Backbone bond lengths (Angstrom), bond angles and torsions (degrees), N, CA, C in turn:
res aa  C-N    CA-C-N  psi(-1)  N-CA   C-N-CA  omega(-1)  CA-C   N-CA-C  phi
1 M - - - 1.464 - - 1.523 109.90 -
2 A 1.304 116.41 133.70 1.460 121.19 176.18 1.524 109.23 -89.70
3 V 1.319 116.37 139.53 1.462 122.02 179.30 1.520 108.47 -131.70
4 W 1.327 115.92 133.14 1.465 122.43 174.27 1.520 107.76 -116.75
5 L 1.322 115.93 137.84 1.455 121.00 -176.58 1.526 110.77 -122.00
6 P 1.322 117.08 143.56 1.469 119.70 171.92 1.520 110.49 -74.14
7 V 1.319 115.85 165.75 1.457 119.78 171.72 1.518 106.89 -69.41
8 S 1.307 116.34 115.10 1.459 121.30 -168.28 1.517 111.95 -83.21
9 G 1.333 114.45 136.09 1.448 121.03 167.71 1.518 108.96 -92.72
10 A 1.302 117.76 154.52 1.461 121.36 -176.47 1.525 110.54 -58.62
11 G 1.326 116.19 118.79 1.454 120.99 176.10 1.512 115.32 76.52
12 E 1.311 118.81 2.90 1.459 121.06 -176.38 1.529 110.32 -81.74
13 R 1.333 114.96 143.22 1.459 121.15 176.24 1.531 109.52 -116.45
14 Y 1.326 115.74 144.48 1.456 121.78 -171.98 1.524 110.82 -122.57
15 P 1.333 117.23 156.05 1.464 119.47 171.12 1.528 110.19 -64.18
16 L 1.331 114.75 153.59 1.463 122.05 178.21 1.515 109.30 -113.02
17 I 1.335 116.56 133.59 1.461 122.23 175.17 1.523 109.01 -116.49
18 L 1.334 116.95 124.54 1.456 122.16 169.18 1.525 108.40 -85.86
19 F 1.334 116.59 136.95 1.458 120.32 177.19 1.523 109.38 -119.98
20 S 1.344 115.98 129.21 1.460 122.25 -179.63 1.525 109.47 -114.91
21 H 1.325 116.68 121.93 1.462 120.96 -174.91 1.530 111.96 -81.12
22 G 1.325 115.42 169.23 1.452 121.70 178.59 1.520 112.49 -82.44
23 L 1.333 116.35 173.75 1.456 122.22 176.35 1.522 109.39 -58.82
24 D 1.336 116.66 128.52 1.462 123.55 -176.46 1.532 113.09 67.42
25 G 1.315 117.26 17.55 1.456 121.11 171.31 1.516 109.54 -98.24
26 C 1.326 116.15 -156.85 1.463 121.70 173.20 1.522 108.07 -164.88
27 G 1.318 115.96 176.74 1.458 120.10 -175.04 1.511 114.54 -61.01
28 T 1.336 116.43 -21.54 1.470 120.16 179.71 1.523 111.70 -105.77
29 Q 1.318 118.46 26.50 1.464 121.27 -176.92 1.526 113.33 -77.51
30 S 1.337 118.40 -15.50 1.468 121.95 -173.84 1.526 109.93 -134.38
31 V 1.324 115.71 54.49 1.459 120.58 -171.53 1.526 112.21 -62.25
32 F 1.325 117.55 -35.76 1.470 118.27 -179.35 1.522 111.05 -60.02
33 F 1.331 117.51 -29.56 1.460 121.00 179.20 1.523 111.75 -85.70
34 T 1.335 117.27 -49.85 1.464 119.50 -176.58 1.525 111.46 -65.53
35 E 1.319 116.73 -36.32 1.463 120.07 178.67 1.522 111.17 -66.93
36 E 1.327 116.52 -40.66 1.465 119.72 179.65 1.524 111.63 -70.81
37 L 1.334 117.62 -31.38 1.463 118.94 173.40 1.526 110.60 -59.52
38 A 1.321 116.50 -43.16 1.467 119.32 178.81 1.524 110.45 -63.57
39 R 1.319 117.11 -41.59 1.464 120.20 178.15 1.529 111.25 -61.63
40 A 1.338 115.57 -29.62 1.464 120.01 -179.31 1.524 112.62 -84.21
41 G 1.350 117.48 1.84 1.454 119.82 175.37 1.515 114.52 100.12
42 Y 1.335 117.02 36.81 1.461 121.52 177.09 1.522 109.90 -127.06
43 V 1.332 115.43 144.80 1.450 120.83 165.43 1.526 106.44 -86.51
44 V 1.320 117.58 132.73 1.470 121.91 -177.53 1.525 108.84 -123.03
45 A 1.334 116.46 131.28 1.455 122.03 177.80 1.525 108.70 -125.41
46 A 1.336 116.45 126.55 1.465 121.46 -174.61 1.519 110.13 -132.98
47 P 1.335 117.50 100.43 1.471 119.69 178.90 1.531 111.34 -78.88
48 D 1.317 115.91 156.88 1.464 121.80 166.79 1.530 107.85 -84.78
49 H 1.332 116.50 128.13 1.457 120.21 174.17 1.529 109.78 -84.46
50 H 1.317 116.33 171.61 1.468 120.56 -177.15 1.524 112.15 -65.90
51 D 1.324 117.15 -22.98 1.461 120.69 -179.54 1.524 112.27 -92.51
52 A 1.315 118.02 15.28 1.463 120.92 179.95 1.524 110.97 -67.71
53 A 1.325 116.19 144.68 1.470 121.70 175.04 1.516 111.18 -114.92
54 C 1.321 115.37 8.34 1.463 121.30 170.98 1.519 105.76 -143.45
55 S 1.316 117.76 -175.19 1.453 119.93 -173.15 1.519 110.20 -142.36
56 V 1.326 115.27 146.85 1.456 119.14 174.53 1.527 111.02 -64.64
57 E 1.324 116.15 -16.83 1.466 120.64 177.09 1.524 112.11 -80.42
58 G 1.330 116.54 -8.10 1.455 119.58 177.07 1.511 115.12 108.93
59 G 1.323 118.46 -4.67 1.452 121.11 -179.08 1.520 112.57 -82.07
60 V 1.326 116.02 155.04 1.455 123.31 173.98 1.520 107.19 -125.09
61 F 1.326 117.05 129.94 1.454 121.26 -174.72 1.531 109.63 -105.22
62 P 1.323 117.96 130.17 1.467 121.07 -178.36 1.523 111.67 -78.47
63 R 1.332 115.92 67.85 1.452 118.79 -179.53 1.520 109.54 -146.22
64 F 1.311 114.61 158.59 1.453 120.89 -179.29 1.514 107.82 -133.36
65 H 1.338 116.88 128.98 1.452 121.35 -177.94 1.531 110.50 -100.34
66 L 1.304 115.91 126.83 1.454 119.60 167.02 1.526 108.03 -77.54
67 P 1.320 118.17 148.94 1.472 118.57 176.32 1.518 110.09 -61.35
68 R 1.308 117.23 147.49 1.464 120.95 -177.23 1.528 111.50 -66.23
69 L 1.317 116.24 -30.80 1.458 122.47 170.85 1.519 107.12 -130.57
70 P 1.325 118.46 150.78 1.476 119.92 -176.69 1.531 112.16 -62.48
71 F 1.317 115.84 135.11 1.463 119.87 173.79 1.529 110.64 -63.78
72 T 1.312 116.43 -23.78 1.463 121.03 -179.00 1.526 113.22 -81.27
73 N 1.310 117.70 -2.85 1.463 121.67 -179.82 1.528 109.87 -129.18
74 P 1.333 117.27 68.14 1.469 119.87 -175.55 1.515 114.07 -64.54
75 G 1.335 117.05 -18.69 1.455 119.23 179.42 1.515 113.21 -65.40
76 R 1.324 117.21 -19.91 1.469 120.68 178.47 1.528 112.03 -84.74
77 W 1.329 116.98 -14.09 1.469 120.05 -178.84 1.520 109.19 -76.96
78 S 1.328 115.54 145.10 1.462 121.47 -179.52 1.523 109.36 -148.81
79 E 1.325 115.51 -173.63 1.463 120.44 -179.51 1.524 112.04 -61.37
80 S 1.315 117.58 -22.97 1.458 120.25 -179.40 1.527 113.04 -83.75
81 T 1.328 117.47 -11.91 1.459 120.75 -176.56 1.522 109.98 -74.68
82 Y 1.313 116.08 118.31 1.464 123.78 -176.01 1.528 112.17 60.34
83 A 1.324 116.42 33.30 1.464 119.46 178.39 1.522 112.02 -62.99
84 D 1.340 117.88 -22.14 1.462 119.96 176.06 1.520 111.52 -63.41
85 R 1.341 117.24 -26.76 1.465 119.89 175.56 1.531 110.63 -67.33
86 R 1.312 117.03 -38.95 1.464 119.25 174.68 1.525 109.86 -59.22
87 V 1.321 116.88 -44.25 1.467 120.88 179.25 1.527 110.22 -60.16
88 D 1.341 117.12 -43.86 1.465 120.94 179.56 1.528 111.01 -58.56
89 L 1.318 116.39 -46.55 1.466 120.52 -176.49 1.520 111.44 -69.61
90 E 1.335 116.48 -39.94 1.466 119.55 177.62 1.527 110.95 -64.74
91 K 1.323 116.38 -42.31 1.471 119.38 178.95 1.529 110.63 -63.96
92 A 1.344 116.12 -40.59 1.460 119.37 179.31 1.521 110.73 -62.93
93 L 1.323 116.50 -43.85 1.458 120.27 -179.98 1.523 110.92 -65.52
94 D 1.316 116.82 -47.26 1.467 119.89 179.82 1.526 110.97 -59.67
95 W 1.328 116.16 -43.26 1.458 119.81 -177.79 1.522 111.36 -65.70
96 M 1.325 117.22 -42.98 1.461 119.96 179.33 1.527 111.25 -61.24
97 L 1.329 116.34 -38.01 1.463 120.22 -177.07 1.527 112.79 -78.92
98 R 1.345 117.42 -11.39 1.469 120.75 176.16 1.520 113.11 -106.96
99 S 1.305 117.23 -13.81 1.453 121.52 -173.10 1.530 111.59 -65.65
100 P 1.319 118.36 127.35 1.465 120.27 176.29 1.527 112.17 -60.04
101 E 1.339 116.30 -27.37 1.462 120.10 -178.76 1.515 112.04 -79.02
102 F 1.339 117.66 -41.45 1.460 120.41 -170.65 1.530 114.02 -103.56
103 E 1.336 117.80 -29.37 1.459 119.89 -176.28 1.525 113.50 -54.69
104 P 1.355 119.32 -40.08 1.463 118.74 -179.84 1.531 114.22 -64.54
105 L 1.336 117.14 -14.74 1.464 120.89 -179.45 1.521 113.32 -93.89
106 I 1.346 117.35 -9.97 1.464 121.05 -167.64 1.521 111.38 -109.18
107 D 1.333 114.94 136.03 1.461 121.86 169.43 1.530 106.65 -93.61
108 A 1.319 116.75 104.77 1.465 121.33 -173.48 1.521 112.79 -67.79
109 S 1.312 118.28 -11.72 1.467 120.81 177.33 1.524 111.86 -86.22
110 R 1.332 117.34 -3.10 1.469 121.17 -178.34 1.536 109.19 -128.90
111 V 1.321 115.38 80.11 1.463 121.87 -178.97 1.521 109.05 -118.50
112 G 1.314 116.61 129.77 1.453 122.09 175.69 1.514 110.32 -124.28
113 A 1.329 115.96 173.89 1.462 121.04 179.55 1.520 109.42 -140.99
114 A 1.326 115.53 142.11 1.461 122.39 176.29 1.520 107.91 -134.14
115 G 1.326 116.98 148.83 1.450 119.66 178.90 1.509 111.73 -160.97
116 H 1.336 115.12 155.30 1.459 121.81 -178.42 1.531 110.37 -115.32
117 S 1.334 117.12 131.04 1.461 123.49 172.72 1.530 110.25 60.59
118 L 1.324 119.02 -113.45 1.462 120.13 175.91 1.525 110.37 -65.00
119 G 1.330 116.59 -26.69 1.460 120.48 172.47 1.516 111.67 -68.77
120 G 1.338 117.17 -32.81 1.459 120.65 173.70 1.516 111.06 -64.55
121 Y 1.337 115.85 -43.67 1.474 120.39 172.87 1.527 109.90 -54.96
122 S 1.327 116.87 -43.75 1.461 121.44 -174.85 1.523 112.26 -65.24
123 V 1.331 117.49 -43.81 1.471 118.56 -176.77 1.525 111.34 -77.03
124 I 1.341 117.75 -29.60 1.466 119.51 173.10 1.519 109.60 -65.55
125 A 1.333 116.81 -41.93 1.465 119.87 176.60 1.521 111.31 -61.99
126 L 1.325 116.78 -39.40 1.463 121.70 -178.62 1.532 111.81 -66.16
127 A 1.325 115.73 -26.59 1.466 120.17 179.00 1.519 112.68 -85.33
128 G 1.333 116.96 -0.05 1.460 120.94 178.67 1.504 114.36 123.33
129 G 1.337 117.72 1.74 1.450 119.82 176.24 1.522 111.57 -57.34
130 W 1.334 116.11 -39.58 1.462 121.76 166.82 1.522 107.64 -111.41
131 E 1.304 116.88 130.08 1.468 121.03 -174.16 1.514 112.15 -57.96
132 S 1.338 116.96 -42.79 1.465 119.81 -176.03 1.527 112.54 -73.66
133 W 1.321 117.74 -14.25 1.467 121.49 178.31 1.528 111.93 -87.90
134 A 1.299 118.29 -19.07 1.468 121.93 -166.72 1.524 111.94 -57.17
135 D 1.332 115.31 128.75 1.463 122.27 178.05 1.525 107.45 -121.86
136 P 1.331 117.68 112.39 1.471 120.28 -175.92 1.520 113.79 -66.06
137 R 1.329 117.66 -9.17 1.459 119.76 178.21 1.532 111.88 -75.71
138 I 1.328 117.50 -18.17 1.455 121.45 -179.75 1.520 109.04 -79.72
139 R 1.337 116.76 120.70 1.459 121.25 -173.08 1.537 113.63 -108.45
140 A 1.321 118.11 -11.04 1.469 121.20 179.33 1.522 107.77 -162.89
141 V 1.342 116.77 145.13 1.466 121.47 -176.46 1.529 110.12 -131.66
142 L 1.329 114.94 131.11 1.458 123.70 177.11 1.521 107.24 -116.97
143 A 1.335 116.99 115.95 1.460 121.52 -173.60 1.519 110.09 -115.46
144 F 1.338 116.45 115.33 1.460 122.91 178.64 1.531 109.41 -91.91
145 A 1.324 117.64 117.01 1.472 121.86 177.51 1.522 111.34 43.21
146 P 1.334 118.77 54.42 1.467 120.47 -172.82 1.527 112.52 -78.70
147 Y 1.326 115.30 148.95 1.453 120.78 171.60 1.525 107.78 -81.72
148 V 1.325 116.88 106.82 1.468 121.78 -171.93 1.521 114.06 -114.17
149 K 1.325 118.29 -2.51 1.467 119.81 -173.87 1.529 113.91 -55.66
150 P 1.353 119.60 -39.61 1.476 117.34 178.69 1.527 112.62 -61.92
151 F 1.319 117.40 -37.48 1.468 120.37 -179.50 1.527 111.18 -71.32
152 L 1.339 117.03 -35.61 1.453 120.31 175.53 1.527 110.07 -66.59
153 R 1.313 115.99 -45.11 1.460 120.91 -177.27 1.526 110.81 -60.11
154 Q 1.318 117.08 -39.62 1.461 120.59 -176.80 1.527 113.00 -100.49
155 E 1.338 116.09 10.58 1.474 122.28 174.97 1.527 111.37 53.53
156 R 1.332 114.99 51.94 1.457 120.70 -175.72 1.525 113.61 -100.92
157 L 1.316 118.83 -13.17 1.464 119.80 -171.19 1.524 112.63 -67.34
158 A 1.314 118.08 -28.13 1.464 120.40 177.81 1.517 112.25 -69.31
159 S 1.337 116.90 -9.96 1.468 120.92 178.37 1.519 112.54 -83.61
160 I 1.329 116.97 -5.59 1.467 121.05 179.57 1.523 108.16 -90.15
161 H 1.300 117.09 123.67 1.463 121.21 -175.10 1.527 112.11 -122.22
162 V 1.318 115.55 33.56 1.463 120.61 172.52 1.526 107.85 -123.00
163 P 1.332 118.19 157.68 1.471 120.30 176.82 1.521 111.21 -55.93
164 L 1.330 115.52 140.32 1.456 121.45 -172.92 1.521 109.53 -137.59
165 M 1.322 116.44 130.02 1.455 121.35 172.74 1.528 109.06 -121.04
166 Y 1.330 115.30 126.19 1.457 121.27 169.87 1.520 108.91 -97.57
167 Q 1.320 116.81 136.94 1.451 121.23 167.86 1.522 108.14 -118.38
168 A 1.330 115.64 133.26 1.458 122.13 -177.29 1.521 109.18 -130.94
169 A 1.330 116.23 175.12 1.456 121.31 179.57 1.525 109.54 -134.86
170 Q 1.315 115.47 143.79 1.456 122.58 -173.91 1.529 112.71 -54.61
171 F 1.333 117.55 -41.69 1.455 121.07 -173.86 1.531 113.55 -99.62
172 D 1.319 117.97 11.54 1.459 121.38 176.36 1.531 107.87 -87.28
173 L 1.325 116.18 78.39 1.455 121.27 -169.09 1.524 113.24 -71.60
174 G 1.312 118.26 -16.73 1.456 120.42 177.45 1.519 113.84 -82.71
175 I 1.328 116.96 -21.03 1.465 121.03 -174.30 1.522 112.81 -116.60
176 T 1.313 117.64 -49.34 1.467 120.88 -171.28 1.527 113.67 -54.81
177 P 1.332 120.97 -42.88 1.465 118.89 178.85 1.523 114.16 -60.94
178 T 1.333 118.08 -21.94 1.464 120.21 178.46 1.525 112.37 -81.06
179 L 1.315 116.88 -13.35 1.464 121.13 -177.79 1.521 112.66 -96.30
180 R 1.315 116.90 -37.03 1.463 120.74 -174.76 1.531 111.31 -96.69
181 G 1.322 115.56 172.27 1.464 120.07 175.57 1.513 113.13 90.23
182 P 1.337 116.86 169.33 1.472 121.10 -173.83 1.516 114.64 -66.06
183 R 1.331 118.40 -20.22 1.459 121.02 178.05 1.524 111.91 -115.74
184 G 1.327 116.19 14.55 1.447 121.07 -179.74 1.513 112.77 -82.35
185 A 1.320 115.62 174.91 1.464 120.94 -175.09 1.526 112.19 -64.73
186 F 1.330 116.70 -33.36 1.463 117.78 178.54 1.524 110.61 -64.51
187 S 1.327 117.15 -45.73 1.465 120.33 179.83 1.518 112.21 -64.08
188 E 1.326 117.02 -35.28 1.457 120.82 -175.88 1.523 113.34 -78.52
189 A 1.324 117.45 -18.59 1.469 120.41 -177.19 1.530 111.27 -77.94
190 E 1.301 114.78 156.70 1.459 121.46 177.01 1.530 109.90 -84.64
191 P 1.326 117.95 148.22 1.471 119.40 174.67 1.523 110.64 -73.16
192 P 1.347 115.64 159.45 1.471 128.81 -1.93 1.528 111.66 -75.12
193 K 1.332 116.11 136.55 1.457 121.47 -175.41 1.520 108.93 -145.70
194 Y 1.329 114.90 151.35 1.462 120.76 -177.63 1.529 109.06 -137.81
195 Y 1.307 114.60 151.42 1.468 120.63 175.51 1.521 108.52 -135.68
196 V 1.318 115.73 126.08 1.466 122.50 178.93 1.524 107.84 -125.26
197 E 1.326 117.21 131.05 1.457 120.66 178.36 1.520 110.23 -123.07
198 L 1.324 116.11 127.99 1.450 122.45 -178.54 1.528 110.34 -88.18
199 R 1.290 116.06 132.34 1.454 120.01 177.77 1.531 110.02 -73.32
200 R 1.321 116.31 135.49 1.464 124.94 175.61 1.532 114.00 67.63
201 G 1.301 118.32 0.77 1.460 119.88 -177.46 1.518 112.53 -77.33
202 G 1.338 116.36 160.61 1.451 123.68 174.90 1.515 110.74 -120.38
203 H 1.334 116.28 -171.79 1.461 120.82 -172.30 1.525 112.85 -65.60
204 F 1.328 117.54 -25.36 1.464 119.97 -176.64 1.527 112.56 -100.72
205 A 1.328 116.58 19.07 1.465 120.63 179.15 1.520 112.48 -63.09
206 W 1.325 117.67 -18.81 1.467 121.62 -176.98 1.521 112.60 -98.32
207 T 1.319 117.84 4.86 1.456 121.65 -179.25 1.524 110.22 -104.47
208 N 1.324 115.17 176.66 1.461 119.87 179.00 1.527 112.92 -59.86
209 A 1.340 116.70 -17.57 1.467 119.64 176.52 1.521 111.35 -58.81
210 A 1.320 116.83 -26.17 1.461 120.46 179.65 1.520 112.16 -63.66
211 C 1.332 117.17 -21.19 1.464 120.95 -175.48 1.523 113.07 -112.92
212 W 1.325 118.57 15.45 1.460 120.23 177.01 1.521 110.81 -54.17
213 G 1.318 114.63 135.35 1.458 119.89 -179.12 1.510 113.76 92.74
214 H 1.330 117.20 -4.95 1.469 121.49 -179.69 1.523 108.57 -123.61
215 S 1.294 116.79 123.83 1.461 121.13 -175.67 1.519 112.83 -85.05
216 K 1.329 118.30 -15.95 1.462 122.12 -178.02 1.520 109.74 -124.96
217 V 1.331 115.27 143.10 1.462 120.37 -179.36 1.522 110.98 -60.67
218 A 1.329 117.26 -42.90 1.461 120.09 -178.12 1.530 111.17 -59.92
219 E 1.322 116.06 -39.30 1.465 120.38 178.96 1.527 110.83 -67.13
220 C 1.329 116.53 -41.26 1.459 121.02 177.43 1.523 110.66 -59.93
221 L 1.315 117.12 -47.80 1.460 120.35 -177.34 1.525 111.74 -66.24
222 E 1.312 116.51 -28.68 1.464 119.88 177.24 1.524 111.36 -73.26
223 K 1.325 116.99 -37.83 1.458 121.13 -173.00 1.529 113.56 -94.82
224 R 1.330 117.20 -28.30 1.461 120.60 -174.51 1.534 109.70 -107.64
225 S 1.316 115.82 103.66 1.460 120.28 -172.29 1.525 112.48 -64.51
226 N 1.331 118.78 -36.87 1.459 119.32 -180.00 1.525 111.44 -66.52
227 A 1.330 117.24 -40.71 1.465 119.63 176.59 1.526 110.23 -60.56
228 R 1.314 115.69 -41.29 1.464 119.41 179.62 1.534 111.25 -63.46
229 L 1.336 117.04 -41.74 1.459 120.37 -179.61 1.523 111.88 -67.97
230 I 1.332 116.85 -38.02 1.461 120.67 176.56 1.528 110.19 -56.68
231 V 1.326 115.48 -47.06 1.460 120.41 179.93 1.524 111.00 -67.22
232 E 1.325 117.64 -46.69 1.463 120.81 -176.40 1.522 111.70 -60.64
233 Y 1.328 116.64 -48.01 1.460 119.23 179.88 1.531 111.45 -69.03
234 G 1.327 117.56 -40.21 1.459 120.11 -179.30 1.518 112.21 -63.81
235 V 1.326 116.89 -47.01 1.466 120.61 178.97 1.524 110.23 -64.99
236 A 1.330 117.78 -43.34 1.460 120.60 -179.65 1.529 111.35 -61.95
237 F 1.339 116.56 -38.11 1.465 120.20 178.60 1.532 110.86 -64.11
238 F 1.323 117.02 -50.13 1.461 118.86 179.83 1.530 111.09 -66.92
239 D 1.321 117.64 -35.77 1.468 119.35 175.86 1.531 111.00 -59.31
240 R 1.332 115.80 -40.22 1.470 119.45 -178.38 1.526 111.35 -64.79
241 Y 1.334 117.49 -42.54 1.458 119.28 -170.01 1.520 114.75 -104.24
242 L 1.319 118.37 -14.49 1.461 119.88 176.50 1.523 112.45 -111.45
243 K 1.323 116.39 -15.63 1.468 119.98 178.28 1.525 112.66 -122.94
244 Q 1.338 117.10 -0.58 1.468 122.46 -178.82 1.527 111.86 54.75
245 R 1.339 114.77 44.96 1.457 121.52 177.33 1.531 108.63 -120.38
246 P 1.331 118.17 93.67 1.466 120.95 -173.88 1.515 115.04 -80.77
247 E 1.327 118.57 -9.57 1.447 120.02 -170.00 1.521 113.87 -64.43
248 G 1.350 117.38 -32.17 1.457 119.54 -179.46 1.512 112.65 -63.91
249 L 1.330 117.49 -47.89 1.458 120.38 178.54 1.517 111.38 -67.23
250 Q 1.313 117.03 -35.81 1.463 119.76 178.03 1.521 110.69 -62.25
251 R 1.314 116.92 -39.35 1.471 120.42 179.45 1.519 111.01 -68.12
252 L 1.333 117.61 -45.32 1.460 120.46 -176.73 1.516 112.38 -69.84
253 D 1.307 118.08 -26.13 1.457 121.98 -178.47 1.526 111.64 -99.67
254 G 1.318 116.25 20.00 1.457 120.36 -172.99 1.509 114.50 -109.73
255 E 1.309 115.88 -134.20 1.456 122.36 -170.46 1.522 112.89 -60.30
256 G 1.309 117.23 -37.81 1.456 119.11 -179.08 1.521 112.31 -61.73
257 L 1.323 117.07 -38.82 1.457 120.83 178.55 1.519 110.70 -67.52
258 R 1.320 117.91 -44.22 1.465 119.99 -179.96 1.516 110.42 -63.33
259 K 1.315 116.78 -36.98 1.459 120.73 179.01 1.515 110.59 -63.59
260 Y 1.353 116.06 -41.72 1.457 118.93 178.34 1.526 110.50 -63.65
261 Q 1.322 117.53 -44.86 1.456 120.86 -177.70 1.523 111.58 -62.17
262 A 1.317 115.66 -29.95 1.467 119.24 179.15 1.515 111.79 -78.43
263 R 1.355 117.66 -21.14 1.462 120.77 -176.29 1.531 109.75 -133.81
264 P 1.343 118.20 67.37 1.466 119.37 -176.36 1.503 113.87 -64.70
265 E 1.319 117.87 -13.91 1.456 119.60 178.97 1.511 112.47 -78.71
266 S 1.330 117.59 0.32 1.458 120.97 -174.94 1.522 112.83 -68.03
267 G 1.333 117.70 -20.69 1.460 120.59 -179.83 1.514 113.44 85.85
268 E 1.334 117.54 -0.57 1.458 120.11 177.79 1.524 109.63 -73.86
269 P 1.327 117.73 154.27 1.464 120.32 178.20 1.514 110.66 -60.04
270 Q 1.315 114.88 145.47 1.455 119.85 177.38 1.520 108.93 -71.81
271 R 1.328 115.58 135.20 1.461 120.30 178.80 1.519 106.96 -132.60
272 R 1.294 115.66 102.96 1.450 118.76 -179.74 1.515 107.82 -121.15
273 S 1.297 115.38 124.55 1.448 118.09 179.29 1.504 109.20 -138.92
274 G 1.297 115.88 159.55 1.447 118.58 -179.63 1.506 111.39 -149.28
275 L 1.290 116.85 147.24 1.455 122.57 175.58 1.508 106.86 -130.33
276 R 1.307 117.15 127.61 1.461 121.41 177.77 1.534 108.78 -116.64
C-alpha cells in the first residue's frame, strides 16, 4: 500500500483519503493527484488490488486483466462483483486507523474516498452504491470516470447519502455519457453532488499518463491544464466536506467558469460543474 503524508504539525490530525485504482492500475497510478492531496493536508492511502498490473513497490507486471464480468452487461453485476476490492479498502482503512505510525496523524471522523474507473465503481459502492459494501466512516466520495452502469441499472445511486463529485472527460465515450444527462448518474444521485467535465480529456486523464514528459509534479500541473483542474476541483471538494472550507469550490464555480462559458474559443479547459 502506498501512503502519502502531509508535513505534520505537532499534534495535528488530518483527514484520510482512500484511493482505489482502475483495472490494471495500481496504488501509484495517479501520483500527481495523491501527492498534491498530501500537500493540501491529507493523509492518503492507496492499496494495490488483486487486478493490479503494476505495484506500489515500483514493479510493472506484463499482464492484462479482462473484467470479471462484461462492462457491456451491467445487469450481471451485483454486490459480489469485485467484492475483494471492498475487502482491500476496508483492510487499508482499518490498518491505517490502528497503525502506531499513522493513527496519531489521522482524524478518524474525516475519511473520504477517491477512485478511478473501476476504482470509481469501488468507492461509489463503498459509500452505499451496494448495500453490503456501505461503510459509514466514508464521508465524501470523488469518482474519476467511474463505471456506474450497474448502479444505474439497479437504481442504487439514491442510496448514497454523502457528498459526491463525478469527474468526466469529453472524449471518454464509454463513461461520460453515463454520467451526464437527465438519466445519467449525476441526475440520479442525491445532493450535495457535483459534476466536472474536462475538455479534450480521455479515460486515462487521471493517471500518470497525464504527466508524461514531466519529471516533477509541479511542472506537470503548470503545463498540463487538465491535471491542474483535476487537482484543484478534487482538493476543493474534499476541503469543503472534510475541512468545512467552502471557498475553494465557490471560487472554481464562480466568475472564471462563467467567463469561459461565454468565450469557448479561448482554448482554456472546459470546466463544468453543478450543485443541486
